[in-house]
C-alpha positions as CSV (number, residue, x, y, z in Angstrom):
1,M,30.5,104.4,-25.0
2,K,33.3,106.9,-23.7
3,N,35.9,103.9,-23.4
4,S,36.2,103.8,-27.1
5,L,39.6,103.3,-28.9
6,V,39.9,107.1,-29.9
7,S,39.1,108.4,-26.3
8,L,41.7,105.9,-24.8
9,V,44.3,107.0,-27.4
10,I,43.5,110.6,-26.8
11,L,44.0,110.2,-23.0
12,V,47.2,108.4,-23.5
13,L,48.6,111.4,-25.5
14,I,47.5,113.7,-22.9
15,A,49.0,111.7,-20.0
16,T,52.2,111.4,-21.6
17,G,52.4,115.2,-22.8
18,N,52.7,114.4,-26.2
19,V,50.0,116.2,-27.8
20,C,50.6,114.6,-31.3
21,A,53.6,112.6,-32.8
22,Q,55.2,113.9,-35.7
23,N,53.7,117.3,-35.6
24,L,53.0,118.6,-39.3
25,I,50.8,121.4,-37.9
26,G,51.8,125.1,-38.5
27,N,49.6,127.6,-36.7
28,P,46.5,125.6,-36.3
29,E,43.4,127.8,-37.0
30,T,40.6,125.4,-37.0
31,V,39.7,121.8,-36.1
32,V,36.7,119.7,-37.3
33,W,35.8,116.2,-36.6
34,D,35.2,113.9,-39.7
35,S,33.0,111.3,-38.3
36,S,32.6,109.3,-41.6
37,H,36.5,108.7,-41.5
38,N,37.2,108.8,-38.1
39,R,39.6,111.7,-38.0
40,Y,40.3,115.2,-37.3
41,L,41.2,117.8,-39.9
42,V,43.1,120.9,-38.9
43,S,43.5,123.9,-41.1
44,E,46.7,126.0,-40.8
45,M,46.9,129.8,-40.8
46,G,50.8,129.8,-41.2
47,P,53.4,127.7,-43.3
48,P,53.2,125.2,-44.6
49,N,49.5,126.1,-45.1
50,N,48.0,122.7,-45.4
51,I,44.8,121.0,-44.1
52,V,46.2,118.2,-41.9
53,E,44.5,115.0,-40.8
54,I,45.0,113.4,-37.4
55,D,43.7,109.7,-37.3
56,E,42.6,107.8,-34.1
57,F,46.1,106.9,-33.4
58,G,47.3,110.5,-33.4
59,S,49.2,110.2,-36.6
60,H,49.6,113.1,-38.9
61,R,49.3,113.2,-42.7
62,V,48.6,116.0,-45.3
63,F,44.9,115.9,-46.4
64,F,45.2,118.9,-48.8
65,E,48.0,121.3,-49.8
66,D,46.7,123.2,-52.8
67,T,45.7,126.2,-50.8
68,Y,47.2,128.7,-48.4
69,F,46.0,130.8,-45.7
70,H,43.3,128.8,-44.3
71,H,40.8,129.8,-41.7
72,A,37.3,128.1,-40.6
73,M,36.0,124.7,-42.0
74,T,32.7,122.9,-41.9
75,I,31.6,119.6,-43.2
76,V,28.3,119.3,-45.1
77,G,27.7,115.7,-46.3
78,N,30.9,114.2,-47.8
79,T,32.4,117.8,-48.5
80,L,34.8,119.8,-46.5
81,Y,34.2,123.5,-46.9
82,A,37.1,125.8,-46.1
83,A,37.6,129.5,-45.9
84,C,40.9,129.9,-47.6
85,N,43.0,131.5,-50.5
86,R,43.6,129.9,-53.8
87,N,45.0,131.1,-57.2
88,Q,45.3,134.6,-55.8
89,M,41.7,134.7,-54.8
90,G,39.9,134.3,-51.5
91,G,36.6,132.7,-50.6
92,I,35.1,129.0,-50.2
93,V,36.5,125.8,-51.4
94,G,34.7,122.4,-51.2
95,I,37.0,119.2,-51.0
96,D,35.7,115.8,-51.4
97,L,36.4,113.8,-48.0
98,D,37.1,110.7,-50.1
99,T,39.0,111.7,-53.2
100,R,40.4,114.9,-51.7
101,E,39.7,116.7,-54.8
102,V,38.2,120.2,-55.1
103,V,34.4,119.7,-56.0
104,F,33.4,123.4,-55.3
105,E,34.9,126.8,-55.5
106,N,33.5,130.4,-55.0
107,L,36.4,132.6,-55.1
108,Q,36.8,136.3,-55.6
109,T,39.8,138.6,-55.8
110,A,38.2,141.2,-53.5
111,W,38.0,138.3,-50.8
112,L,41.7,137.6,-50.9
113,N,43.2,137.1,-47.1
114,W,40.0,138.1,-45.2
115,T,37.5,135.4,-45.7
116,N,37.2,133.9,-42.1
117,G,34.3,132.1,-40.2
118,V,32.3,129.3,-41.9
119,A,29.1,127.5,-41.0
120,A,26.2,125.7,-42.7
121,D,22.5,125.4,-41.9
122,T,20.2,122.4,-42.5
123,S,18.4,124.0,-45.5
124,G,21.4,124.3,-48.0
125,Y,23.2,127.3,-47.2
126,L,26.8,128.1,-46.0
127,Y,27.5,131.4,-44.0
128,F,31.0,133.0,-43.8
129,T,32.5,136.4,-42.6
130,F,34.8,138.5,-44.4
131,G,36.9,141.5,-43.5
132,A,36.3,144.1,-40.9
133,S,32.5,143.8,-40.9
134,S,30.8,141.8,-43.5
135,F,28.7,138.6,-43.1
136,Y,27.7,136.6,-46.3
137,R,25.0,133.7,-47.0
138,M,25.9,131.3,-49.9
139,R,23.6,128.9,-51.6
140,L,25.5,125.6,-51.8
141,S,23.5,124.4,-54.9
142,D,24.8,127.2,-57.2
143,G,27.2,129.3,-55.1
144,Q,24.8,132.5,-55.3
145,T,26.2,134.7,-52.5
146,T,24.3,137.5,-50.8
147,L,25.6,140.1,-48.1
148,R,23.5,139.9,-45.0
149,S,25.1,142.4,-43.0
150,A,27.8,145.1,-43.5
151,G,29.0,147.4,-40.7
152,Q,27.1,146.1,-38.0
153,I,29.5,143.6,-36.7
154,T,33.2,144.6,-36.2
155,V,35.7,141.9,-37.1
156,P,33.3,138.9,-37.2
157,N,35.1,135.8,-36.8
158,G,34.1,132.4,-36.0
159,L,30.5,130.9,-36.7
160,H,28.3,128.1,-35.3
161,F,25.0,126.8,-36.4
162,D,22.5,126.3,-33.6
163,S,20.3,123.7,-35.0
164,L,18.0,123.5,-32.4
165,R,17.1,127.2,-32.6
166,N,17.7,127.6,-36.3
167,R,20.3,130.5,-36.0
168,I,23.9,131.4,-36.6
169,L,26.0,132.4,-33.6
170,I,28.7,134.9,-34.7
171,C,31.8,135.6,-32.8
172,A,33.1,139.1,-32.8
173,E,36.5,140.1,-31.7
174,L,37.1,144.0,-31.8
175,N,35.3,147.4,-30.9
176,Q,32.0,146.0,-29.8
177,P,33.2,142.5,-29.0
178,G,30.6,139.7,-28.2
179,I,28.1,137.2,-29.8
180,W,25.7,138.0,-32.5
181,E,22.7,136.0,-33.5
182,Y,21.3,135.6,-37.0
183,D,18.0,134.3,-37.2
184,V,17.9,131.8,-40.3
185,S,14.0,131.8,-40.4
186,N,13.4,135.5,-40.3
187,D,16.6,136.9,-41.8
188,S,17.4,139.0,-38.8
189,L,20.5,140.0,-36.9
190,F,21.0,141.2,-33.4
191,K,23.6,141.2,-30.5
192,L,23.2,139.1,-27.6
193,S,23.6,141.8,-24.9
194,L,25.3,139.8,-22.1
195,F,28.5,138.9,-24.0
196,T,31.4,141.3,-24.1
197,K,34.5,139.4,-24.5
198,R,36.5,139.1,-27.8
199,Y,35.3,135.6,-28.8
200,S,37.0,134.0,-31.6
201,C,35.0,130.6,-32.3
202,M,32.3,128.6,-30.8
203,T,31.2,124.9,-30.6
204,E,28.6,122.7,-28.9
205,D,28.5,119.4,-27.2
206,Q,25.8,116.8,-27.3
207,A,24.1,118.5,-24.1
208,G,23.8,121.8,-25.7
209,N,26.4,123.5,-23.9
210,F,28.3,126.0,-25.8
211,Y,32.2,126.6,-25.8
212,T,33.8,129.7,-26.9
213,S,37.6,130.3,-27.5
214,V,38.9,133.7,-26.4
215,F,42.0,134.0,-28.3
216,F,43.3,137.2,-26.5
217,D,42.7,135.9,-23.3
218,N,44.1,132.4,-23.9
219,Q,40.9,130.8,-22.6
220,V,38.2,128.5,-23.5
221,L,34.9,129.3,-21.7
222,R,31.7,127.0,-21.1
223,Y,28.2,128.4,-21.2
224,D,25.2,126.3,-20.3
225,S,22.6,125.6,-23.1
226,S,20.5,129.0,-22.2
227,L,23.6,131.0,-22.9
228,S,22.6,133.0,-19.8
229,G,25.9,134.7,-19.8
230,S,27.6,132.8,-16.6
231,S,30.7,130.9,-17.8
232,E,33.4,128.7,-16.6
233,I,37.0,128.4,-17.7
234,V,37.6,124.7,-19.1
235,A,40.9,125.0,-21.0
236,T,43.9,127.6,-21.2
237,G,46.4,127.7,-23.9
238,D,48.2,130.1,-26.0
239,G,46.1,131.4,-29.0
240,P,43.1,129.1,-28.9
241,E,41.2,129.3,-32.1
242,G,38.7,127.3,-34.1
243,I,37.6,124.9,-31.4
244,C,35.3,121.9,-31.9
245,F,33.6,119.2,-29.8
246,N,33.7,115.5,-30.6
247,K,30.2,114.4,-29.4
248,L,30.9,110.8,-30.2
249,H,33.9,110.7,-27.7
250,S,32.8,113.7,-25.4
251,T,36.1,115.6,-26.3
252,L,36.7,119.3,-26.6
253,V,39.6,119.9,-29.2
254,V,41.5,123.1,-28.9
255,P,44.0,124.3,-31.5
256,N,46.6,126.5,-29.9
257,L,47.9,128.7,-32.9
258,N,50.8,130.1,-31.1
259,L,52.1,126.7,-29.9
260,N,51.6,124.7,-33.0
261,T,49.7,122.0,-30.9
262,I,46.2,120.5,-30.7
263,E,44.8,119.7,-27.2
264,F,42.3,117.0,-26.6
265,I,40.4,117.5,-23.5
266,P,37.8,114.7,-22.3
267,M,34.8,116.5,-20.9
268,D,32.2,114.9,-18.5
269,V,28.8,114.8,-20.3
270,D,27.2,111.9,-19.1
271,L,23.6,112.9,-19.3
272,W,21.8,115.1,-21.8
273,M,18.5,115.8,-23.8
274,T,17.2,116.9,-26.9
275,A,13.8,118.4,-27.7
276,D,11.8,119.0,-30.9
277,T,11.1,122.6,-30.1
278,L,11.9,124.9,-27.1
279,V,10.0,128.1,-28.0
280,G,6.3,128.9,-28.8
281,P,3.1,130.2,-27.7
282,P,1.0,128.2,-25.3
283,P,-0.3,125.4,-25.4
284,L,3.4,124.4,-26.3
285,A,3.8,120.7,-26.8
286,V,7.4,119.5,-26.4
287,Q,8.8,116.1,-27.1
288,F,11.9,115.4,-24.9
289,V,14.4,112.8,-25.7
290,G,16.8,111.5,-22.9
291,A,20.4,110.3,-23.7
292,S,23.3,109.1,-21.7
293,A,26.7,107.7,-22.0
294,E,25.9,105.2,-19.4
295,E,23.2,102.4,-19.3
296,I,20.1,104.0,-17.6
297,V,17.6,101.8,-15.6
298,E,15.6,104.7,-14.0
299,W,14.6,108.1,-15.6
300,S,13.0,111.3,-13.8
301,W,12.1,114.4,-15.3
302,V,10.9,117.7,-13.6
303,F,9.5,120.3,-16.2
304,G,9.4,123.4,-14.2
305,D,5.7,123.9,-14.2
306,A,4.9,121.0,-11.6
307,G,5.0,118.6,-14.3
308,T,7.0,115.5,-14.0
309,A,7.6,112.2,-15.9
310,S,9.5,109.0,-15.4
311,V,10.3,107.7,-18.9
312,A,13.2,108.0,-21.2
313,D,11.5,110.2,-23.8
314,P,8.6,112.1,-22.2
315,S,6.1,114.7,-23.8
316,H,4.8,117.5,-21.9
317,V,2.4,120.5,-22.7
318,Y,3.0,123.9,-21.3
319,E,-0.1,125.8,-20.6
320,T,1.1,129.2,-19.4
321,G,3.7,131.7,-20.6
322,G,7.2,131.9,-19.0
323,L,10.7,130.4,-18.7
324,Y,11.1,126.9,-17.4
325,D,14.1,125.0,-15.9
326,I,14.2,121.2,-17.0
327,T,15.6,118.9,-14.6
328,M,16.8,115.4,-15.5
329,R,17.8,112.5,-13.0
330,A,19.1,108.9,-14.0
331,V,20.1,106.1,-12.2
332,T,22.7,103.9,-13.8
333,V,23.0,100.1,-13.8
334,S,25.7,100.5,-11.3
335,G,23.4,102.5,-9.1
336,D,25.1,106.0,-9.7
337,T,22.6,108.9,-9.7
338,L,23.2,111.6,-12.8
339,V,21.6,114.8,-12.7
340,R,21.5,117.6,-15.1
341,V,19.5,120.9,-15.1
342,Y,18.8,123.0,-18.1
343,P,18.0,126.6,-16.8
344,N,15.4,128.6,-18.6
345,H,15.6,126.1,-21.1
346,V,11.8,126.4,-22.4
347,S,10.4,129.7,-23.6
348,V,6.6,129.8,-23.5
349,L,5.6,133.1,-25.2
350,S,2.4,135.0,-24.2
351,D,3.9,138.4,-24.5
352,S,1.9,141.5,-25.6
353,L,2.5,145.2,-26.6
354,W,-0.5,147.6,-26.4
355,A,-1.3,151.3,-26.5
356,G,-3.2,152.9,-23.8
357,E,-6.4,155.2,-24.2
358,T,-6.1,158.8,-23.4
359,E,-8.5,161.8,-23.9
360,V,-7.5,165.4,-24.4
361,A,-9.8,167.8,-22.1
362,R,-9.6,170.6,-24.9
363,S,-8.7,171.0,-28.4
364,P,-5.9,171.7,-29.4
365,G,-4.0,170.3,-26.5
366,E,-1.2,167.8,-25.6
367,A,-2.0,164.1,-25.5
368,A,0.2,161.8,-23.4
369,L,-0.2,158.2,-24.8
370,V,1.6,155.4,-22.9
371,I,2.8,152.1,-24.7
372,Y,2.6,148.9,-22.4
373,A,4.4,145.7,-22.9
374,R,3.9,142.3,-21.1
375,N,6.9,139.9,-21.6
376,N,8.2,136.5,-20.2
377,L,11.6,137.0,-21.4
378,P,14.2,139.6,-20.5
379,L,14.2,141.9,-23.3
380,S,17.4,143.9,-24.6
381,E,15.7,145.6,-27.4
382,L,12.1,146.6,-28.5
383,V,10.8,147.6,-31.8
384,I,7.4,149.7,-31.7
385,P,5.6,150.9,-34.8
386,I,2.9,153.2,-34.2
387,E,0.2,154.0,-36.8
388,F,-2.4,156.6,-35.9
389,S,-5.5,157.3,-38.1
390,G,-9.0,158.9,-37.3
391,S,-10.9,162.2,-36.6
392,V,-8.3,163.5,-34.1
393,D,-5.4,165.5,-36.0
394,L,-2.3,164.2,-34.0
395,T,1.0,165.7,-34.4
396,F,4.1,163.9,-32.9
397,D,6.2,165.8,-30.3
398,S,8.5,163.7,-28.3
399,V,9.1,160.5,-26.3
400,S,10.3,159.5,-22.9
401,T,11.2,156.4,-20.9
402,A,10.9,158.2,-17.5
403,G,9.1,156.0,-14.9
404,C,8.8,153.2,-17.5
405,R,10.1,149.7,-17.0
406,S,12.6,150.6,-19.9
407,E,14.0,153.5,-18.2
408,G,17.4,152.1,-18.3
409,F,17.2,152.1,-22.1
410,E,19.1,155.3,-23.1
411,V,18.5,155.2,-26.8
412,V,15.0,155.5,-28.4
413,D,15.9,155.6,-32.0
414,Q,13.1,157.0,-34.5
415,V,13.6,154.6,-37.2
416,D,10.7,155.8,-39.3
417,Y,8.5,158.8,-39.4
418,D,5.8,159.7,-42.2
419,P,3.6,162.5,-41.0
420,E,1.5,162.3,-44.1
421,A,0.7,158.4,-43.6
422,R,0.6,159.0,-39.8
423,Q,3.2,156.3,-39.1
424,I,6.3,156.4,-36.8
425,A,8.5,153.7,-35.4
426,F,11.0,153.4,-32.5
427,R,13.8,151.0,-31.6
428,M,14.6,151.1,-27.9
429,R,17.8,149.7,-26.5
430,P,20.8,150.4,-24.1
431,R,23.4,152.9,-25.3
432,D,26.0,150.3,-25.3
433,Y,24.9,147.1,-27.0
434,G,27.3,145.1,-24.7
435,S,25.4,146.6,-21.5
436,P,23.6,144.0,-19.5
437,L,20.3,146.1,-19.3
438,Y,16.9,144.5,-19.9
439,V,13.3,145.0,-19.6
440,N,12.9,142.3,-17.1
441,P,9.9,140.0,-17.3
442,G,6.6,141.5,-16.2
443,S,4.0,144.0,-17.2
444,G,3.7,147.8,-17.5
445,P,4.7,150.9,-19.4
446,V,7.7,150.9,-21.7
447,L,7.4,154.2,-23.7
448,K,5.6,157.6,-23.2
449,M,4.6,159.4,-26.3
450,Y,3.5,163.0,-26.6
451,F,1.4,164.5,-29.4
452,Q,-0.4,167.7,-30.1
453,A,-4.1,166.9,-30.6
454,A,-6.6,168.9,-32.4
455,G,-10.3,167.9,-33.4
456,S,-14.0,168.1,-32.3
457,Q,-15.2,167.1,-29.1
458,A,-16.0,163.5,-28.6
459,T,-13.9,162.1,-31.7
460,Q,-11.1,159.7,-31.5
461,T,-7.9,158.4,-33.4
462,E,-7.0,154.8,-33.3
463,I,-3.6,153.9,-32.3
464,S,-2.1,150.9,-34.0
465,V,1.1,149.0,-32.6
466,G,1.2,146.2,-35.2
467,A,3.1,146.2,-38.3
468,Y,2.2,149.1,-40.8
469,V,4.6,147.8,-43.6
470,D,5.9,144.1,-44.0
471,T,9.4,145.2,-43.2
472,L,8.6,147.0,-40.0
473,Q,6.8,145.2,-37.3
474,A,6.7,144.8,-33.5
475,L,9.5,143.0,-32.1
476,F,10.7,141.8,-28.7
477,V,14.4,140.8,-28.9
478,G,16.2,138.7,-26.2
479,D,19.4,136.9,-25.8
480,R,17.8,133.8,-27.0
481,L,15.6,134.8,-29.7
482,E,13.5,137.8,-31.3
483,Y,9.9,137.5,-31.9
484,S,6.6,139.6,-32.5
485,P,4.3,140.0,-29.6
486,E,0.6,140.1,-29.7
487,T,-0.5,143.6,-30.3
488,I,-3.6,145.6,-29.0
489,N,-4.6,148.9,-30.3
490,G,-5.4,151.9,-28.3
491,S,-6.8,155.6,-28.9
492,V,-6.5,159.1,-28.5
493,G,-9.6,161.1,-28.2
494,I,-10.9,164.6,-27.7
495,A,-13.2,164.7,-24.7
496,Q,-16.9,165.7,-24.7
497,C,-17.1,169.1,-23.1
498,C,-20.3,170.5,-24.1
499,F,-23.6,169.0,-22.6
500,N,-27.3,169.7,-23.4
501,K,-27.4,173.3,-24.5
502,T,-24.6,175.6,-25.6
503,G,-23.6,179.0,-23.9
504,N,-21.1,177.9,-21.0
505,V,-18.2,179.5,-22.6
506,N,-16.3,180.0,-19.5
507,F,-16.8,176.4,-18.5
508,D,-18.8,177.1,-15.4
509,P,-18.7,173.8,-13.3
510,D,-22.6,174.2,-12.6
511,D,-23.2,174.9,-16.3
512,V,-24.4,178.3,-15.6
513,V,-24.9,180.7,-18.5
514,D,-24.3,184.4,-17.4
515,I,-22.6,187.6,-18.1
516,G,-19.1,185.9,-17.5
517,D,-19.8,183.8,-20.7
518,L,-20.5,186.8,-22.7
519,T,-17.2,188.4,-21.4
520,S,-15.1,185.1,-22.4
521,L,-16.7,185.0,-25.8
522,I,-15.9,188.9,-26.6
523,D,-12.4,188.1,-25.3
524,Y,-12.1,185.3,-27.7
525,L,-13.4,187.1,-30.8
526,F,-12.1,190.6,-30.2
527,I,-9.3,190.9,-27.6
528,S,-6.9,188.1,-26.8
529,Y,-8.2,185.5,-29.3
530,S,-7.6,182.8,-26.6
531,E,-9.8,179.8,-27.3
532,P,-12.3,179.0,-24.8
533,H,-11.9,175.5,-23.0
534,C,-14.9,174.2,-24.9
535,L,-15.3,175.9,-28.2
536,A,-18.5,173.9,-28.9
537,E,-20.0,175.8,-26.0
538,A,-19.2,179.2,-27.9
539,N,-21.2,178.0,-30.8
540,T,-24.3,179.4,-29.6
541,D,-26.4,179.8,-32.7
542,G,-25.4,176.2,-33.9
543,E,-24.1,177.4,-37.3
544,G,-20.7,175.6,-37.0
545,T,-18.1,178.6,-37.2
546,V,-18.0,180.8,-33.8
547,D,-18.5,184.3,-34.8
548,I,-20.4,187.5,-34.4
549,G,-23.6,185.5,-34.8
550,D,-22.9,183.5,-31.8
551,L,-22.2,186.6,-29.8
552,T,-25.4,188.0,-31.0
553,G,-27.3,184.9,-29.9
554,L,-25.8,184.9,-26.5
555,I,-26.7,188.7,-25.9
556,T,-30.1,187.9,-27.2
557,Y,-30.5,184.9,-24.7
558,L,-29.3,186.9,-21.9
559,F,-31.0,190.3,-22.2
560,I,-33.8,190.3,-24.8
561,F,-37.2,189.0,-24.0
562,P,-38.7,186.6,-24.7
563,Y,-35.2,184.7,-24.1
564,P,-34.7,182.4,-27.3
565,A,-33.3,179.1,-26.6
566,L,-29.6,178.5,-27.0
567,A,-28.4,176.0,-29.7
568,D,-28.1,172.2,-28.6
569,C,-24.8,170.8,-28.0
570,P,-23.2,168.8,-30.9
């Protein structure tokens, strides 16, 4: 319940203006809640460079003082992992929460002074940022560390693990500021395009709302669980840094680095839910669990697709693709009605990417191939791999988004091209990663590709838009996730231009063979060498190559009796 001793003490401290008695904190960087010992742990960026604990009565004591220049911290099991410097090296130190002894070290001289944000997933890995652009993953069992990104993110700072979506959210402060997402399941990294502030750190409450500190604006912002981009200011200070949310007591904790203070702010989180999954193809079965800080006597759910329920922990199956709001209503034992809306909370994916079918009237000629997409989520980036194999020889020329649903995407990067293997891939995005441009939910063309096509009439080349190597596959990227759509192949063909008998060299619409066809064939063979509209029509002797023999055959057919038959069309 919210009237616990800790919450009462916090409220008293705030009401009296005494943030904490006997302040041992110098330049507080990060706060974490140690639920097993009912205390907060605070790292110090400045002197005296300790880790300080604050108990339930607001008293301070030094928890750990054998390091200096601390940054972020996270707790895994009974170990506190801290980004810090120690013994003239930088990196990660693990400290036992009971004994306060160092039980883990992964330090390097190269990491001195620059190891920063820290977060842990649920599969045994720790993540941390370093320097101006590096993001690492470290296996806790043996300390093995691998670089996951270098150069993409400028000054990565705080990290937060979103367990529901199995992703690491990365706050970036400079140059291209915003929030990046690292998908733990498929080892991919991309920027959430709606976020452009210079974010420092992030935390999350029990209802799934996200809180971000913005050090340079002296603000803490709250976003709803969908991270839709709209926010509200919930706290101001002087240099808010590594914030945390105490879910047990519904309290936002804000360290103000420039004031040497910790601010405890009770937040009104009285109704919330969890779910076992939020994303997937239809039919998508979701198990919801309702929770509240109050005693509830009546529940009501609306699932966004006309489905409803009146139990605390309902299950629901989504049959159709789309984004769905979840609305919870609960009546307390005292008769109060609590309402909470989770906008765009469930994503049911029935997206697809497909190539059109087109024919070239004559060979050689230009083939315009259209790539289409159907998406249920707003997309900030698309990756489209193309493989073309078949009888029609295609030579890539150019691409365009003019008239497409993606027309606002100014960048179409050619990320791969192998003419011999007949493979090419594009990444489409706005020019500025922070630009709020999307391919909004819908269906229609997203890319036009132009080829030079050559081949025999009535032949085809299949256009595949799926993955042609394991590392390069069709991807749709949104602010909440990236995923591979269903793909459907298309084709480019050479139209059939010769019907029944050959001889119609000048492509007469009535298929009449006369002196005009002879003139056209002479022009092709001896004068301009301009290929006829349908070369198959000029192959009057049926021998394959159009040459003097075909001219002889056409003259014989037109002027020498008995008029011999022309060759059949191929």
